[in-house]
PDB file with one MODEL, atoms N, CA, C and O in Angstrom:
MODEL        1
ATOM      1  N   MET A   1      18.165 -16.507 -18.602  1.00  0.00           N
ATOM      2  CA  MET A   1      17.814 -16.733 -17.223  1.00  0.00           C
ATOM      3  C   MET A   1      16.286 -16.760 -17.067  1.00  0.00           C
ATOM      4  O   MET A   1      15.750 -17.610 -16.355  1.00  0.00           O
ATOM      5  N   LEU A   2      15.592 -15.836 -17.729  1.00  0.00           N
ATOM      6  CA  LEU A   2      14.128 -15.826 -17.652  1.00  0.00           C
ATOM      7  C   LEU A   2      13.533 -17.107 -18.229  1.00  0.00           C
ATOM      8  O   LEU A   2      12.589 -17.669 -17.675  1.00  0.00           O
ATOM      9  N   ALA A   3      14.085 -17.553 -19.324  1.00  0.00           N
ATOM     10  CA  ALA A   3      13.579 -18.782 -19.934  1.00  0.00           C
ATOM     11  C   ALA A   3      13.748 -19.965 -18.987  1.00  0.00           C
ATOM     12  O   ALA A   3      12.864 -20.817 -18.899  1.00  0.00           O
ATOM     13  N   ALA A   4      14.868 -20.025 -18.283  1.00  0.00           N
ATOM     14  CA  ALA A   4      15.094 -21.109 -17.328  1.00  0.00           C
ATOM     15  C   ALA A   4      14.100 -21.040 -16.179  1.00  0.00           C
ATOM     16  O   ALA A   4      13.595 -22.069 -15.730  1.00  0.00           O
ATOM     17  N   LEU A   5      13.817 -19.837 -15.703  1.00  0.00           N
ATOM     18  CA  LEU A   5      12.822 -19.676 -14.633  1.00  0.00           C
ATOM     19  C   LEU A   5      11.438 -20.099 -15.102  1.00  0.00           C
ATOM     20  O   LEU A   5      10.691 -20.731 -14.356  1.00  0.00           O
ATOM     21  N   GLN A   6      11.103 -19.756 -16.318  1.00  0.00           N
ATOM     22  CA  GLN A   6       9.804 -20.144 -16.852  1.00  0.00           C
ATOM     23  C   GLN A   6       9.697 -21.666 -16.982  1.00  0.00           C
ATOM     24  O   GLN A   6       8.655 -22.252 -16.687  1.00  0.00           O
ATOM     25  N   THR A   7      10.774 -22.289 -17.422  1.00  0.00           N
ATOM     26  CA  THR A   7      10.783 -23.746 -17.538  1.00  0.00           C
ATOM     27  C   THR A   7      10.594 -24.386 -16.174  1.00  0.00           C
ATOM     28  O   THR A   7       9.813 -25.326 -16.027  1.00  0.00           O
ATOM     29  N   GLU A   8      11.307 -23.878 -15.177  1.00  0.00           N
ATOM     30  CA  GLU A   8      11.164 -24.401 -13.817  1.00  0.00           C
ATOM     31  C   GLU A   8       9.738 -24.227 -13.308  1.00  0.00           C
ATOM     32  O   GLU A   8       9.171 -25.138 -12.704  1.00  0.00           O
ATOM     33  N   GLY A   9       9.168 -23.065 -13.552  1.00  0.00           N
ATOM     34  CA  GLY A   9       7.792 -22.805 -13.119  1.00  0.00           C
ATOM     35  C   GLY A   9       6.798 -23.724 -13.801  1.00  0.00           C
ATOM     36  O   GLY A   9       5.885 -24.241 -13.158  1.00  0.00           O
ATOM     37  N   ALA A  10       6.968 -23.929 -15.091  1.00  0.00           N
ATOM     38  CA  ALA A  10       6.072 -24.814 -15.831  1.00  0.00           C
ATOM     39  C   ALA A  10       6.188 -26.246 -15.336  1.00  0.00           C
ATOM     40  O   ALA A  10       5.184 -26.942 -15.187  1.00  0.00           O
ATOM     41  N   GLU A  11       7.414 -26.683 -15.081  1.00  0.00           N
ATOM     42  CA  GLU A  11       7.622 -28.041 -14.578  1.00  0.00           C
ATOM     43  C   GLU A  11       7.020 -28.221 -13.190  1.00  0.00           C
ATOM     44  O   GLU A  11       6.584 -29.316 -12.835  1.00  0.00           O
ATOM     45  N   ALA A  12       6.997 -27.161 -12.418  1.00  0.00           N
ATOM     46  CA  ALA A  12       6.410 -27.209 -11.071  1.00  0.00           C
ATOM     47  C   ALA A  12       4.901 -27.013 -11.112  1.00  0.00           C
ATOM     48  O   ALA A  12       4.238 -27.057 -10.076  1.00  0.00           O
ATOM     49  N   GLY A  13       4.359 -26.796 -12.309  1.00  0.00           N
ATOM     50  CA  GLY A  13       2.919 -26.585 -12.445  1.00  0.00           C
ATOM     51  C   GLY A  13       2.483 -25.178 -12.087  1.00  0.00           C
ATOM     52  O   GLY A  13       1.304 -24.941 -11.822  1.00  0.00           O
ATOM     53  N   LYS A  14       3.431 -24.234 -12.075  1.00  0.00           N
ATOM     54  CA  LYS A  14       3.126 -22.851 -11.714  1.00  0.00           C
ATOM     55  C   LYS A  14       3.744 -21.880 -12.720  1.00  0.00           C
ATOM     56  O   LYS A  14       4.621 -21.094 -12.363  1.00  0.00           O
ATOM     57  N   PRO A  15       3.291 -21.932 -13.980  1.00  0.00           N
ATOM     58  CA  PRO A  15       3.846 -20.988 -14.949  1.00  0.00           C
ATOM     59  C   PRO A  15       3.422 -19.561 -14.596  1.00  0.00           C
ATOM     60  O   PRO A  15       2.343 -19.344 -14.043  1.00  0.00           O
ATOM     61  N   SER A  16       4.264 -18.610 -14.914  1.00  0.00           N
ATOM     62  CA  SER A  16       4.008 -17.217 -14.575  1.00  0.00           C
ATOM     63  C   SER A  16       3.686 -16.398 -15.815  1.00  0.00           C
ATOM     64  O   SER A  16       4.510 -16.270 -16.720  1.00  0.00           O
ATOM     65  N   GLY A  17       2.491 -15.850 -15.846  1.00  0.00           N
ATOM     66  CA  GLY A  17       2.125 -14.954 -16.939  1.00  0.00           C
ATOM     67  C   GLY A  17       3.024 -13.740 -16.977  1.00  0.00           C
ATOM     68  O   GLY A  17       3.345 -13.230 -18.051  1.00  0.00           O
ATOM     69  N   PHE A  18       3.435 -13.271 -15.798  1.00  0.00           N
ATOM     70  CA  PHE A  18       4.324 -12.112 -15.732  1.00  0.00           C
ATOM     71  C   PHE A  18       5.690 -12.441 -16.310  1.00  0.00           C
ATOM     72  O   PHE A  18       6.302 -11.604 -16.974  1.00  0.00           O
ATOM     73  N   GLY A  19       6.166 -13.633 -16.067  1.00  0.00           N
ATOM     74  CA  GLY A  19       7.446 -14.065 -16.638  1.00  0.00           C
ATOM     75  C   GLY A  19       7.376 -14.168 -18.147  1.00  0.00           C
ATOM     76  O   GLY A  19       8.304 -13.758 -18.845  1.00  0.00           O
ATOM     77  N   PHE A  20       6.269 -14.718 -18.659  1.00  0.00           N
ATOM     78  CA  PHE A  20       6.096 -14.804 -20.109  1.00  0.00           C
ATOM     79  C   PHE A  20       6.007 -13.410 -20.717  1.00  0.00           C
ATOM     80  O   PHE A  20       6.539 -13.159 -21.799  1.00  0.00           O
ATOM     81  N   GLU A  21       5.329 -12.505 -20.013  1.00  0.00           N
ATOM     82  CA  GLU A  21       5.234 -11.130 -20.489  1.00  0.00           C
ATOM     83  C   GLU A  21       6.638 -10.514 -20.586  1.00  0.00           C
ATOM     84  O   GLU A  21       6.960  -9.851 -21.572  1.00  0.00           O
ATOM     85  N   GLU A  22       7.444 -10.728 -19.590  1.00  0.00           N
ATOM     86  CA  GLU A  22       8.794 -10.171 -19.581  1.00  0.00           C
ATOM     87  C   GLU A  22       9.642 -10.753 -20.711  1.00  0.00           C
ATOM     88  O   GLU A  22      10.381 -10.022 -21.371  1.00  0.00           O
ATOM     89  N   LEU A  23       9.538 -12.061 -20.935  1.00  0.00           N
ATOM     90  CA  LEU A  23      10.259 -12.673 -22.054  1.00  0.00           C
ATOM     91  C   LEU A  23       9.816 -12.059 -23.378  1.00  0.00           C
ATOM     92  O   LEU A  23      10.644 -11.769 -24.242  1.00  0.00           O
ATOM     93  N   ALA A  24       8.533 -11.866 -23.531  1.00  0.00           N
ATOM     94  CA  ALA A  24       8.003 -11.269 -24.758  1.00  0.00           C
ATOM     95  C   ALA A  24       8.550  -9.863 -24.949  1.00  0.00           C
ATOM     96  O   ALA A  24       8.980  -9.502 -26.044  1.00  0.00           O
ATOM     97  N   GLU A  25       8.533  -9.076 -23.887  1.00  0.00           N
ATOM     98  CA  GLU A  25       9.026  -7.699 -23.978  1.00  0.00           C
ATOM     99  C   GLU A  25      10.514  -7.668 -24.325  1.00  0.00           C
ATOM    100  O   GLU A  25      10.960  -6.802 -25.078  1.00  0.00           O
ATOM    101  N   CYS A  26      11.268  -8.598 -23.786  1.00  0.00           N
ATOM    102  CA  CYS A  26      12.703  -8.669 -24.110  1.00  0.00           C
ATOM    103  C   CYS A  26      12.909  -8.951 -25.589  1.00  0.00           C
ATOM    104  O   CYS A  26      13.715  -8.289 -26.242  1.00  0.00           O
ATOM    105  N   HIS A  27      12.186  -9.929 -26.119  1.00  0.00           N
ATOM    106  CA  HIS A  27      12.307 -10.244 -27.551  1.00  0.00           C
ATOM    107  C   HIS A  27      11.891  -9.059 -28.406  1.00  0.00           C
ATOM    108  O   HIS A  27      12.533  -8.759 -29.413  1.00  0.00           O
ATOM    109  N   LEU A  28      10.820  -8.385 -28.009  1.00  0.00           N
ATOM    110  CA  LEU A  28      10.348  -7.230 -28.760  1.00  0.00           C
ATOM    111  C   LEU A  28      11.390  -6.110 -28.733  1.00  0.00           C
ATOM    112  O   LEU A  28      11.656  -5.484 -29.759  1.00  0.00           O
ATOM    113  N   ALA A  29      11.972  -5.861 -27.577  1.00  0.00           N
ATOM    114  CA  ALA A  29      12.994  -4.816 -27.438  1.00  0.00           C
ATOM    115  C   ALA A  29      14.241  -5.127 -28.271  1.00  0.00           C
ATOM    116  O   ALA A  29      14.940  -4.221 -28.725  1.00  0.00           O
ATOM    117  N   LEU A  30      14.504  -6.413 -28.460  1.00  0.00           N
ATOM    118  CA  LEU A  30      15.654  -6.823 -29.266  1.00  0.00           C
ATOM    119  C   LEU A  30      15.349  -6.833 -30.759  1.00  0.00           C
ATOM    120  O   LEU A  30      16.199  -7.188 -31.575  1.00  0.00           O
ATOM    121  N   GLY A  31      14.113  -6.436 -31.109  1.00  0.00           N
ATOM    122  CA  GLY A  31      13.732  -6.375 -32.517  1.00  0.00           C
ATOM    123  C   GLY A  31      13.303  -7.702 -33.102  1.00  0.00           C
ATOM    124  O   GLY A  31      13.428  -7.928 -34.305  1.00  0.00           O
ATOM    125  N   ASN A  32      12.793  -8.590 -32.243  1.00  0.00           N
ATOM    126  CA  ASN A  32      12.355  -9.916 -32.693  1.00  0.00           C
ATOM    127  C   ASN A  32      10.861 -10.127 -32.430  1.00  0.00           C
ATOM    128  O   ASN A  32      10.497 -10.961 -31.601  1.00  0.00           O
ATOM    129  N   PRO A  33       9.994  -9.384 -33.122  1.00  0.00           N
ATOM    130  CA  PRO A  33       8.566  -9.506 -32.838  1.00  0.00           C
ATOM    131  C   PRO A  33       7.994 -10.899 -33.098  1.00  0.00           C
ATOM    132  O   PRO A  33       7.075 -11.325 -32.398  1.00  0.00           O
ATOM    133  N   SER A  34       8.518 -11.608 -34.084  1.00  0.00           N
ATOM    134  CA  SER A  34       7.995 -12.954 -34.349  1.00  0.00           C
ATOM    135  C   SER A  34       8.358 -13.915 -33.220  1.00  0.00           C
ATOM    136  O   SER A  34       7.597 -14.838 -32.930  1.00  0.00           O
ATOM    137  N   GLN A  35       9.503 -13.711 -32.585  1.00  0.00           N
ATOM    138  CA  GLN A  35       9.873 -14.544 -31.443  1.00  0.00           C
ATOM    139  C   GLN A  35       9.118 -14.109 -30.188  1.00  0.00           C
ATOM    140  O   GLN A  35       8.909 -14.916 -29.283  1.00  0.00           O
ATOM    141  N   ALA A  36       8.712 -12.854 -30.127  1.00  0.00           N
ATOM    142  CA  ALA A  36       7.967 -12.347 -28.976  1.00  0.00           C
ATOM    143  C   ALA A  36       6.520 -12.840 -28.968  1.00  0.00           C
ATOM    144  O   ALA A  36       5.943 -13.068 -27.906  1.00  0.00           O
ATOM    145  N   ARG A  37       5.947 -13.000 -30.142  1.00  0.00           N
ATOM    146  CA  ARG A  37       4.519 -13.311 -30.253  1.00  0.00           C
ATOM    147  C   ARG A  37       4.063 -14.519 -29.425  1.00  0.00           C
ATOM    148  O   ARG A  37       3.070 -14.398 -28.708  1.00  0.00           O
ATOM    149  N   PRO A  38       4.733 -15.675 -29.483  1.00  0.00           N
ATOM    150  CA  PRO A  38       4.262 -16.813 -28.678  1.00  0.00           C
ATOM    151  C   PRO A  38       4.312 -16.537 -27.178  1.00  0.00           C
ATOM    152  O   PRO A  38       3.473 -17.027 -26.421  1.00  0.00           O
ATOM    153  N   TRP A  39       5.304 -15.748 -26.753  1.00  0.00           N
ATOM    154  CA  TRP A  39       5.398 -15.403 -25.330  1.00  0.00           C
ATOM    155  C   TRP A  39       4.259 -14.470 -24.938  1.00  0.00           C
ATOM    156  O   TRP A  39       3.687 -14.606 -23.856  1.00  0.00           O
ATOM    157  N   PHE A  40       3.926 -13.517 -25.819  1.00  0.00           N
ATOM    158  CA  PHE A  40       2.784 -12.643 -25.555  1.00  0.00           C
ATOM    159  C   PHE A  40       1.492 -13.467 -25.490  1.00  0.00           C
ATOM    160  O   PHE A  40       0.627 -13.211 -24.652  1.00  0.00           O
ATOM    161  N   GLN A  41       1.370 -14.450 -26.375  1.00  0.00           N
ATOM    162  CA  GLN A  41       0.169 -15.292 -26.372  1.00  0.00           C
ATOM    163  C   GLN A  41       0.028 -16.040 -25.047  1.00  0.00           C
ATOM    164  O   GLN A  41      -1.053 -16.081 -24.460  1.00  0.00           O
ATOM    165  N   ARG A  42       1.108 -16.619 -24.594  1.00  0.00           N
ATOM    166  CA  ARG A  42       1.067 -17.382 -23.331  1.00  0.00           C
ATOM    167  C   ARG A  42       0.812 -16.464 -22.144  1.00  0.00           C
ATOM    168  O   ARG A  42       0.052 -16.809 -21.239  1.00  0.00           O
ATOM    169  N   ALA A  43       1.450 -15.289 -22.147  1.00  0.00           N
ATOM    170  CA  ALA A  43       1.226 -14.324 -21.069  1.00  0.00           C
ATOM    171  C   ALA A  43      -0.234 -13.907 -21.039  1.00  0.00           C
ATOM    172  O   ALA A  43      -0.843 -13.852 -19.971  1.00  0.00           O
ATOM    173  N   HIS A  44      -0.793 -13.617 -22.186  1.00  0.00           N
ATOM    174  CA  HIS A  44      -2.200 -13.213 -22.266  1.00  0.00           C
ATOM    175  C   HIS A  44      -3.099 -14.317 -21.738  1.00  0.00           C
ATOM    176  O   HIS A  44      -4.012 -14.063 -20.953  1.00  0.00           O
ATOM    177  N   GLN A  45      -2.840 -15.525 -22.164  1.00  0.00           N
ATOM    178  CA  GLN A  45      -3.648 -16.668 -21.735  1.00  0.00           C
ATOM    179  C   GLN A  45      -3.639 -16.813 -20.218  1.00  0.00           C
ATOM    180  O   GLN A  45      -4.693 -16.978 -19.603  1.00  0.00           O
ATOM    181  N   LEU A  46      -2.470 -16.754 -19.620  1.00  0.00           N
ATOM    182  CA  LEU A  46      -2.360 -16.932 -18.168  1.00  0.00           C
ATOM    183  C   LEU A  46      -2.906 -15.738 -17.390  1.00  0.00           C
ATOM    184  O   LEU A  46      -3.610 -15.916 -16.396  1.00  0.00           O
ATOM    185  N   LEU A  47      -2.589 -14.533 -17.833  1.00  0.00           N
ATOM    186  CA  LEU A  47      -3.027 -13.358 -17.085  1.00  0.00           C
ATOM    187  C   LEU A  47      -4.520 -13.101 -17.241  1.00  0.00           C
ATOM    188  O   LEU A  47      -5.123 -12.427 -16.406  1.00  0.00           O
ATOM    189  N   LEU A  48      -5.112 -13.624 -18.287  1.00  0.00           N
ATOM    190  CA  LEU A  48      -6.567 -13.537 -18.454  1.00  0.00           C
ATOM    191  C   LEU A  48      -7.281 -14.326 -17.360  1.00  0.00           C
ATOM    192  O   LEU A  48      -8.443 -14.057 -17.055  1.00  0.00           O
ATOM    193  N   GLU A  49      -6.597 -15.289 -16.777  1.00  0.00           N
ATOM    194  CA  GLU A  49      -7.156 -16.098 -15.689  1.00  0.00           C
ATOM    195  C   GLU A  49      -6.948 -15.461 -14.316  1.00  0.00           C
ATOM    196  O   GLU A  49      -7.455 -15.971 -13.318  1.00  0.00           O
ATOM    197  N   ASP A  50      -6.211 -14.357 -14.256  1.00  0.00           N
ATOM    198  CA  ASP A  50      -5.920 -13.669 -13.006  1.00  0.00           C
ATOM    199  C   ASP A  50      -6.944 -12.546 -12.812  1.00  0.00           C
ATOM    200  O   ASP A  50      -6.856 -11.505 -13.463  1.00  0.00           O
ATOM    201  N   ALA A  51      -7.912 -12.756 -11.921  1.00  0.00           N
ATOM    202  CA  ALA A  51      -9.003 -11.800 -11.729  1.00  0.00           C
ATOM    203  C   ALA A  51      -8.491 -10.408 -11.349  1.00  0.00           C
ATOM    204  O   ALA A  51      -9.008  -9.402 -11.835  1.00  0.00           O
ATOM    205  N   TRP A  52      -7.481 -10.352 -10.487  1.00  0.00           N
ATOM    206  CA  TRP A  52      -6.936  -9.054 -10.102  1.00  0.00           C
ATOM    207  C   TRP A  52      -6.364  -8.326 -11.306  1.00  0.00           C
ATOM    208  O   TRP A  52      -6.612  -7.137 -11.501  1.00  0.00           O
ATOM    209  N   PHE A  53      -5.595  -9.049 -12.112  1.00  0.00           N
ATOM    210  CA  PHE A  53      -4.968  -8.448 -13.282  1.00  0.00           C
ATOM    211  C   PHE A  53      -6.020  -7.954 -14.268  1.00  0.00           C
ATOM    212  O   PHE A  53      -5.911  -6.845 -14.791  1.00  0.00           O
ATOM    213  N   VAL A  54      -7.022  -8.763 -14.520  1.00  0.00           N
ATOM    214  CA  VAL A  54      -8.095  -8.387 -15.453  1.00  0.00           C
ATOM    215  C   VAL A  54      -8.787  -7.111 -14.974  1.00  0.00           C
ATOM    216  O   VAL A  54      -9.063  -6.214 -15.771  1.00  0.00           O
ATOM    217  N   LYS A  55      -9.065  -7.033 -13.679  1.00  0.00           N
ATOM    218  CA  LYS A  55      -9.766  -5.882 -13.121  1.00  0.00           C
ATOM    219  C   LYS A  55      -8.898  -4.626 -13.092  1.00  0.00           C
ATOM    220  O   LYS A  55      -9.378  -3.534 -13.396  1.00  0.00           O
ATOM    221  N   ASN A  56      -7.633  -4.773 -12.731  1.00  0.00           N
ATOM    222  CA  ASN A  56      -6.773  -3.621 -12.475  1.00  0.00           C
ATOM    223  C   ASN A  56      -5.819  -3.232 -13.601  1.00  0.00           C
ATOM    224  O   ASN A  56      -5.242  -2.145 -13.570  1.00  0.00           O
ATOM    225  N   GLU A  57      -5.650  -4.085 -14.571  1.00  0.00           N
ATOM    226  CA  GLU A  57      -4.706  -3.813 -15.655  1.00  0.00           C
ATOM    227  C   GLU A  57      -5.333  -4.039 -17.040  1.00  0.00           C
ATOM    228  O   GLU A  57      -4.739  -4.724 -17.872  1.00  0.00           O
ATOM    229  N   PRO A  58      -6.512  -3.481 -17.299  1.00  0.00           N
ATOM    230  CA  PRO A  58      -7.162  -3.754 -18.585  1.00  0.00           C
ATOM    231  C   PRO A  58      -6.361  -3.274 -19.795  1.00  0.00           C
ATOM    232  O   PRO A  58      -6.368  -3.938 -20.832  1.00  0.00           O
ATOM    233  N   GLU A  59      -5.674  -2.141 -19.686  1.00  0.00           N
ATOM    234  CA  GLU A  59      -4.885  -1.643 -20.815  1.00  0.00           C
ATOM    235  C   GLU A  59      -3.703  -2.569 -21.097  1.00  0.00           C
ATOM    236  O   GLU A  59      -3.370  -2.844 -22.250  1.00  0.00           O
ATOM    237  N   ARG A  60      -3.097  -3.031 -20.050  1.00  0.00           N
ATOM    238  CA  ARG A  60      -1.955  -3.948 -20.198  1.00  0.00           C
ATOM    239  C   ARG A  60      -2.412  -5.272 -20.805  1.00  0.00           C
ATOM    240  O   ARG A  60      -1.727  -5.832 -21.662  1.00  0.00           O
ATOM    241  N   LEU A  61      -3.549  -5.767 -20.372  1.00  0.00           N
ATOM    242  CA  LEU A  61      -4.100  -7.002 -20.923  1.00  0.00           C
ATOM    243  C   LEU A  61      -4.406  -6.826 -22.410  1.00  0.00           C
ATOM    244  O   LEU A  61      -4.149  -7.724 -23.213  1.00  0.00           O
ATOM    245  N   GLU A  62      -4.953  -5.671 -22.769  1.00  0.00           N
ATOM    246  CA  GLU A  62      -5.245  -5.391 -24.175  1.00  0.00           C
ATOM    247  C   GLU A  62      -3.955  -5.307 -24.985  1.00  0.00           C
ATOM    248  O   GLU A  62      -3.914  -5.770 -26.124  1.00  0.00           O
ATOM    249  N   ARG A  63      -2.919  -4.730 -24.422  1.00  0.00           N
ATOM    250  CA  ARG A  63      -1.636  -4.670 -25.125  1.00  0.00           C
ATOM    251  C   ARG A  63      -1.086  -6.074 -25.365  1.00  0.00           C
ATOM    252  O   ARG A  63      -0.563  -6.363 -26.440  1.00  0.00           O
ATOM    253  N   LEU A  64      -1.203  -6.933 -24.373  1.00  0.00           N
ATOM    254  CA  LEU A  64      -0.757  -8.317 -24.553  1.00  0.00           C
ATOM    255  C   LEU A  64      -1.523  -8.980 -25.691  1.00  0.00           C
ATOM    256  O   LEU A  64      -0.937  -9.655 -26.538  1.00  0.00           O
ATOM    257  N   ARG A  65      -2.848  -8.780 -25.703  1.00  0.00           N
ATOM    258  CA  ARG A  65      -3.678  -9.360 -26.762  1.00  0.00           C
ATOM    259  C   ARG A  65      -3.245  -8.835 -28.123  1.00  0.00           C
ATOM    260  O   ARG A  65      -3.107  -9.598 -29.080  1.00  0.00           O
ATOM    261  N   HIS A  66      -3.031  -7.524 -28.200  1.00  0.00           N
ATOM    262  CA  HIS A  66      -2.617  -6.906 -29.461  1.00  0.00           C
ATOM    263  C   HIS A  66      -1.257  -7.442 -29.912  1.00  0.00           C
ATOM    264  O   HIS A  66      -1.100  -7.825 -31.072  1.00  0.00           O
ATOM    265  N   GLN A  67      -0.282  -7.474 -29.014  1.00  0.00           N
ATOM    266  CA  GLN A  67       1.058  -7.955 -29.371  1.00  0.00           C
ATOM    267  C   GLN A  67       1.051  -9.428 -29.737  1.00  0.00           C
ATOM    268  O   GLN A  67       1.878  -9.881 -30.528  1.00  0.00           O
ATOM    269  N   ALA A  68       0.119 -10.176 -29.161  1.00  0.00           N
ATOM    270  CA  ALA A  68       0.012 -11.605 -29.482  1.00  0.00           C
ATOM    271  C   ALA A  68      -0.708 -11.823 -30.803  1.00  0.00           C
ATOM    272  O   ALA A  68      -0.786 -12.947 -31.298  1.00  0.00           O
ATOM    273  N   ALA A  69      -1.239 -10.733 -31.376  1.00  0.00           N
ATOM    274  CA  ALA A  69      -1.991 -10.782 -32.631  1.00  0.00           C
ATOM    275  C   ALA A  69      -3.208 -11.688 -32.511  1.00  0.00           C
ATOM    276  O   ALA A  69      -3.534 -12.439 -33.430  1.00  0.00           O
ATOM    277  N   LEU A  70      -3.877 -11.605 -31.355  1.00  0.00           N
ATOM    278  CA  LEU A  70      -5.080 -12.390 -31.128  1.00  0.00           C
ATOM    279  C   LEU A  70      -6.300 -11.606 -31.585  1.00  0.00           C
ATOM    280  O   LEU A  70      -6.353 -10.386 -31.432  1.00  0.00           O
ATOM    281  N   LYS A  71      -7.256 -12.290 -32.133  1.00  0.00           N
ATOM    282  CA  LYS A  71      -8.510 -11.669 -32.563  1.00  0.00           C
ATOM    283  C   LYS A  71      -9.426 -11.515 -31.372  1.00  0.00           C
ATOM    284  O   LYS A  71      -9.274 -12.209 -30.367  1.00  0.00           O
ATOM    285  N   ASP A  72     -10.387 -10.596 -31.485  1.00  0.00           N
ATOM    286  CA  ASP A  72     -11.394 -10.416 -30.407  1.00  0.00           C
ATOM    287  C   ASP A  72     -12.224 -11.653 -30.233  1.00  0.00           C
ATOM    288  O   ASP A  72     -13.112 -11.686 -29.381  1.00  0.00           O
TER     289      ASP A  72
ENDMDL
END
């Protein structure tokens, strides 16, 4: 269901970083870190553009970066 919502959002030109984060967390919880990684990458990319999120959720943003295996 989350994947379908993300597809709809992307097609409408409004992808959700929060939705990608949730998909990533679901894959991680199911023991699929390699499947979670691309979702973490996309969530990080989108939420990095959200000024409120960057200001108010720095630890969460760092966790997304870490889970996405992105370099500094």
